[in-house]
C-alpha positions as a Markdown table, in Angstrom:
| # | Residue | x | y | z |
|---|---|---|---|---|
| 1 | Met | 17.5 | -51.3 | 11.3 |
| 2 | Leu | 20.5 | -53.5 | 11.9 |
| 3 | Pro | 20.8 | -54.5 | 8.2 |
| 4 | Trp | 21.4 | -50.8 | 7.6 |
| 5 | Val | 24.4 | -50.5 | 10.0 |
| 6 | Ser | 27.0 | -50.5 | 7.3 |
| 7 | Leu | 25.3 | -47.7 | 5.4 |
| 8 | Leu | 24.8 | -45.7 | 8.6 |
| 9 | Arg | 28.6 | -46.1 | 9.3 |
| 10 | Arg | 29.4 | -44.8 | 5.8 |
| 11 | Ile | 27.1 | -41.8 | 6.5 |
| 12 | Gln | 28.9 | -41.1 | 9.8 |
| 13 | Lys | 32.3 | -41.5 | 8.1 |
| 14 | Ala | 31.3 | -38.8 | 5.7 |
| 15 | Ser | 30.8 | -36.5 | 8.8 |
| 16 | Lys | 27.0 | -36.4 | 8.3 |
| 17 | Leu | 24.4 | -36.5 | 11.0 |
| 18 | Val | 22.3 | -39.6 | 11.4 |
| 19 | His | 18.7 | -39.3 | 12.7 |
| 20 | Ile | 16.8 | -42.6 | 12.8 |
| 21 | Ser | 13.6 | -43.9 | 14.2 |
| 22 | Val | 13.8 | -47.5 | 15.5 |
| 23 | Pro | 12.0 | -49.8 | 17.9 |
| 24 | Val | 13.3 | -49.7 | 21.5 |
| 25 | Ser | 14.8 | -53.2 | 21.0 |
| 26 | Asp | 17.2 | -51.8 | 18.4 |
| 27 | Val | 18.6 | -49.0 | 20.5 |
| 28 | Glu | 21.3 | -50.9 | 22.3 |
| 29 | Pro | 22.6 | -52.7 | 19.3 |
| 30 | Leu | 22.8 | -49.5 | 17.3 |
| 31 | Leu | 24.6 | -47.6 | 20.1 |
| 32 | Arg | 27.1 | -50.4 | 20.2 |
| 33 | Glu | 27.7 | -50.4 | 16.5 |
| 34 | Leu | 27.6 | -46.6 | 15.7 |
| 35 | Ser | 29.5 | -43.6 | 16.9 |
| 36 | Pro | 27.5 | -41.5 | 19.3 |
| 37 | Lys | 28.9 | -38.4 | 17.6 |
| 38 | Gly | 26.1 | -36.8 | 15.5 |
| 39 | Leu | 23.7 | -39.7 | 16.2 |
| 40 | Met | 20.1 | -39.1 | 17.1 |
| 41 | Ile | 17.9 | -42.1 | 17.8 |
| 42 | Glu | 14.2 | -41.7 | 18.1 |
| 43 | Thr | 12.2 | -44.5 | 19.7 |
| 44 | Trp | 8.9 | -45.2 | 21.5 |
| 45 | Cys | 7.6 | -47.1 | 24.5 |
| 46 | Ala | 4.1 | -47.8 | 25.7 |
| 47 | Thr | 4.5 | -46.0 | 29.1 |
| 48 | Glu | 6.8 | -43.5 | 30.7 |
| 49 | Asp | 8.0 | -46.1 | 33.1 |
| 50 | Glu | 8.9 | -48.4 | 30.2 |
| 51 | Ala | 10.9 | -45.6 | 28.7 |
| 52 | Arg | 13.0 | -44.9 | 31.7 |
| 53 | Thr | 15.1 | -48.1 | 31.5 |
| 54 | Pro | 16.4 | -47.6 | 27.9 |
| 55 | Leu | 16.9 | -43.9 | 28.5 |
| 56 | Arg | 19.0 | -44.6 | 31.6 |
| 57 | Lys | 20.9 | -47.4 | 29.8 |
| 58 | Ala | 21.5 | -45.2 | 26.7 |
| 59 | Phe | 23.4 | -42.8 | 28.9 |
| 60 | Val | 25.6 | -45.6 | 30.1 |
| 61 | Trp | 26.1 | -47.2 | 26.7 |
| 62 | Thr | 27.0 | -43.9 | 25.1 |
| 63 | Lys | 29.3 | -42.8 | 27.9 |
| 64 | Glu | 31.2 | -46.2 | 27.6 |
| 65 | Arg | 31.6 | -45.6 | 23.9 |
| 66 | Val | 32.8 | -42.0 | 24.3 |
| 67 | Gln | 35.3 | -43.0 | 26.9 |
| 68 | Ala | 36.6 | -45.8 | 24.6 |
| 69 | Leu | 36.9 | -43.4 | 21.7 |
| 70 | Lys | 38.9 | -40.8 | 23.6 |
| 71 | Pro | 42.7 | -41.0 | 23.3 |
| 72 | Ser | 44.4 | -41.8 | 26.6 |
| 73 | Pro | 46.5 | -39.1 | 28.2 |
| 74 | Leu | 49.6 | -41.3 | 27.6 |
| 75 | Ser | 49.0 | -41.6 | 23.9 |
| 76 | Ser | 48.8 | -37.8 | 23.5 |
| 77 | Glu | 51.9 | -37.4 | 25.7 |
| 78 | Lys | 53.8 | -39.8 | 23.4 |
| 79 | Ala | 52.6 | -37.8 | 20.3 |
| 80 | Asn | 53.8 | -34.5 | 21.9 |
| 81 | Asn | 57.2 | -36.0 | 22.7 |
| 82 | Ala | 57.6 | -37.3 | 19.2 |
| 83 | Ser | 57.3 | -33.8 | 17.8 |
């Protein structure tokens, strides 16, 4: 799936939803490359226990990305003062 990252980014830039099915080994790289907004990743694992780790990590990876994408309070303060 990683060769498709540039196409998936273009789809996201067009404000379209992305629903992809990938092996569990591709989940982290995709979450690091794509915006979590409008992204649905479907994957599979052999057991429920095996699935718990990437599920728990996906929450952390996505949370880190969302925090990084949010404007800081200082930048919105500066924008308000500039008006």
